[in-house]
N, C-alpha and C positions, 0 to 999 in steps of 0.2 A: 236849522243847523244843516250844513252841507254834508255830503257823504264822507268827504275827507275829514271834516271836523268831528263827525260822529265816530269814525274809525279811531281817530286820535284819542277821544274821550274814553272809548271802550278799552283801548290799550293801556291808558294810565290807570283806569279803574282795576283792570286785571292785575296790573303790577302791584298796586297798593294792597289789593286783597290777598294776593299770594304772599306778600311780605308779612302781612298781619298774621296769617296762619302759622308762620314760622318765627314769629317775634320771640326773642328771648325773654321778654318781659310778660310774665303770666299773671293773671289776677290771683290774689290770695285765695287759697282753698279753704272750705269750711272744715273746721276741726271739731271732733266729737271726743268727749272725755268720760271716764267712769270713776266711780268711788267703789273701791273693793277692799280696802284695808281693814283688817281685823287685828285685835290685840295679839302681840307675839306670845303672851303668856296669859292664859286664863285659869285662875285658881280652881283646882278640882276639889271635890268633897264627896261625902258618902251619897250613893245614889238613892233617890227617893222614888217611891212607886207612883209618880204623878206624871200627867201629860200636860204639856203647856202649848196652848194655841197662841201663835204670833200673828196677830192681825196685820193687814196692810196699814202702814202708818198713814194717818190723816195729815192733811196740810192745808194751809190757806191758799187761795187762788194765786196769789203772787209768786208762790213757790211750787205750785202744782203744774210744772211745765218743764220742758227739757231746756228752756232758755236759761243761760247762766247769769244770775243776778249779781249786781254790785251796787255800791252806794258811794257817791262822791260828795253829797251834801246831806244834811239832816232832813228827814222826812221824805227822802227820795230814793226810789229803786229803779235802776235802769238794767238793761240787759246787753251783753256783748252781741255784736252783729254776726261774726263769723266763727264764734266759739260757742259750743252748747254741750250739754250732757247727753250721753247716749241714751239714757232713760231718765224718767222723772226721779227726783230725790226719794219719793216713797218706794218706787220700784227697785232702786239701788239699795236702799237701807234694809228692806224686809229680809232678803236672804242672808244679809250680814248678821242680822239679829239671830236668825235661826242658827247659822254657823257657829256663832260665839256661844250661845247657850248649849249647843250639842257639844262643843269641845270641853265644857266644864264637867261633863259626865256626871251631872247631879240628878238628872231627870230621866224617866223611863222613855219618854219620847218628846220631841219638839216638832210641832206640826204647823202647817199653814192652810188657809182656806184654798180650794174648797175641801171640807172635811165633814162628813155626816155623822161620825161617831161621837162618843162622849169624851170629854177632856176635863182635867181638873182645874186648870187656871187659864185665864185669858190675859195676855199682855197686850195692852193698847198703847200705842205711841202716837203723839202729835208733833209734827215738825213745825216749830215756832219761827225758826230763823235758819236760813241756808244761803249765805251770801258773802261775797268779798267786800269787806268794809275798808274803804280808803278814806274815810273820814278821820279815822284814828291814824296816828302816825307813830311808829311804823304800822302799816296796814295789817289787818288780821282777817282770817276767815271766821265768821260767827256761825256757830251751830248751836241751836237750842232745841231741846226736846222735852216734852212732858210725857212721863210714862205712868201707867197705872196697872196694877195687878188686881184681878177680880177672882175670888174663890167661886167657882161655879156651883159647888155643892150648897153653899150658903147664900150665894148671891151678894156677898159683901165685898167691898173694896178692901183689900188687905194692905195696900200701900199706894201712895202717889209721890212722885218725885220730879223735880224739874232740873235738867242738866243744861248748863251753860258753858260752852267751850269757846275761848278765843285763842286761835292758833295763829301765831305770826306768819305773815307772807314775806318770804325772802326773795323779792324780785318784783319787777313791774310788768310781768306778762300774765296773761290768763293762765298759762301752765303753772306758774308759781302759785296761783290761787288754787288750782286743781291739787297740787301736791299738798298744800295746807289743808284743803278739804278732807283729803284722805287721813292726814294725821289727826285732825279734829275728830273724824268719825271713829278712828281707832280709840281715842281717849274716851269718847262718849260710850262706846260699846263696853269698854272695860267697867265704867260705872253702871251700865245696865246689868251686867253680869253680877256685879257685887250686890246691887239692889235686889235682884231676884233671889240670890243666894240667901239674903237676910229675911225675906218675906215669904218664901215658899217652904212649907213644913212637910 
C-alpha cells in the first residue's frame, strides 16, 4: 500500500471510529430488578413469648440464580439475556418473610441466621417455582412455596403448607413480569403470615 493510500485509509478509519463513539444508537443496557412487596395489611394478634427463626429459603438450581426465568413451551425454562434480578430469589424473599412476620406483632422476636441463641420455632421455606409463564394465555407469574414450621422444643413439625400463586402479567415486557412477581410475592407472604398465626402457640 502506497503512503498516500495508507493515509487515506487511516483518515477513513478515524472518521468512522469518531462517528461510532457519538452514534445516537446505543446498545440496550442491562436491567436489574427487585422483589420487595409485602402485604399492605397483616392481621395482628396477641403477642406470644416465642422467637421464630426464618431460614434462608432453599431453591432448586434452576431458580438459584439472579437470571430471570421464563417459559414459552412445556418442560422448558429459559432466561432473559439483558434482564435479571438484583439478588437471587432466596435472598430477596428472606427479609420479606421477616418483615411480614414482624408486622403481625404476634411474636417476641423474628430472627435470621447467623444466630447462636435459642429460638422457639424454625420456619423453613422452599422455592418450587419462580418464573414468568408464557405458556398460559394470558401469561402469569408462577410462584410456588413449600413452608414448614418446626417446634424446636419438641423437634416436631407443627405444620407444612404448599402455596401456589398465579399472578396475571399485564404486558409483554420483562418489567410487566417483575410487577407481577411483586404482586405474587405479596399474596404469598399473606398466606405465610396466616399459616404461622394458626400453627404457633
